[in-house]
C-alpha positions in Angstrom: 136.0 113.1 99.1 132.8 111.1 99.7 129.5 112.9 99.5 127.9 113.4 102.9 124.2 112.3 103.3 122.2 113.7 106.2 119.3 111.4 107.2 116.7 111.3 109.9 118.6 109.1 112.5 119.6 107.4 114.6 121.0 104.2 113.1 118.3 101.6 112.4 115.6 103.9 111.2 113.7 103.4 108.0 115.3 106.6 106.7 118.8 105.1 107.3 117.6 102.0 105.5 116.5 104.2 102.6 119.9 105.9 102.5 121.7 102.5 102.5 119.5 101.4 99.6 120.8 104.2 97.4 123.6 103.3 94.9 125.6 106.2 96.1 125.5 105.0 99.8 128.5 102.6 99.2 130.8 105.6 98.8 129.0 108.1 100.9 129.4 109.4 104.5 126.3 109.0 106.6 125.3 112.0 108.8 122.5 111.1 111.2 120.3 114.0 112.3 117.8 114.2 115.2 115.0 115.8 113.1 113.9 116.2 109.5 114.6 119.9 109.8 118.1 119.3 111.0 118.8 117.0 108.0 117.6 119.6 105.6 119.5 122.4 107.5 122.7 120.3 107.2 122.4 120.5 103.4 121.7 124.3 103.5 124.7 124.9 105.8 127.0 122.8 103.8 127.7 120.2 106.5 126.0 117.6 104.2 125.8 117.4 100.4 122.4 115.7 100.3 119.6 114.6 102.6 117.4 111.6 102.8 114.2 112.4 104.6 110.8 110.6 104.8 107.9 111.7 102.7 105.4 109.3 104.1 105.0 107.4 107.3 102.8 104.4 108.1 101.9 106.2 111.4 101.4 109.8 110.2 100.7 109.3 106.5 102.2 112.3 104.6 105.2 113.8 106.4 104.4 117.5 106.3 107.8 118.5 107.8 109.4 117.3 104.6 106.8 118.2 102.0 106.2 121.7 103.3 109.9 122.6 102.8 109.9 125.0 99.8 113.5 124.2 98.8 113.0 120.5 98.6 111.4 120.5 95.2 114.0 122.8 93.6 117.0 121.0 95.1 116.0 117.4 94.6 113.9 117.5 91.4 110.7 117.6 93.3 107.9 115.1 93.3 109.5 112.8 90.7 112.4 112.2 93.1 110.1 111.7 96.0 108.0 109.1 94.0 111.2 107.2 93.0 112.3 107.1 96.6 108.8 106.0 97.6 109.0 103.1 95.1 112.4 102.1 96.4 111.1 102.2 100.0 108.2 99.9 99.1 110.7 97.4 97.7 112.9 97.8 100.8 109.8 97.3 103.1 109.0 94.1 101.3 112.6 92.9 101.7 112.6 93.8 105.4 109.2 92.0 105.9 110.6 88.9 104.2 113.8 89.0 106.3 111.7 89.4 109.5 109.5 86.5 108.6 112.5 84.3 107.9 114.1 85.4 111.2 110.9 84.6 113.1 110.8 81.1 111.5 114.4 80.4 112.3 114.0 81.7 115.9 111.1 79.3 116.4 113.0 76.4 114.9 116.0 77.1 117.2 113.7 77.4 120.3 112.1 74.0 119.3 115.6 72.5 118.9 116.7 73.8 122.3 113.5 72.4 124.0 114.2 69.0 122.3 117.8 69.0 123.5 116.9 69.9 127.1 114.2 67.2 127.2 
């Protein structure tokens, strides 16, 4: 049976992208949750085996809802795991930025081509 990973959803969030970046994601069942607390509660209740939750946000900075959870450190290996995830998120952000830049360039080229064909 595949491990279930609760994450702060819905689909398309950075947290889902972080989940998808995990090696285990290929064989895992995603469980989107409405809040950080709900993702952590899913693990506590047994409806998920693990949780992927943000530790830092470009808007808020440190995400206290995650870091204030006393069980997070004992269940996940603490700060070491959080820092590893943070490093992976930085890599993922760089990849997403590059993909977005490429998409914007390709969109501009297609729009120019459409204008040339219409003229």
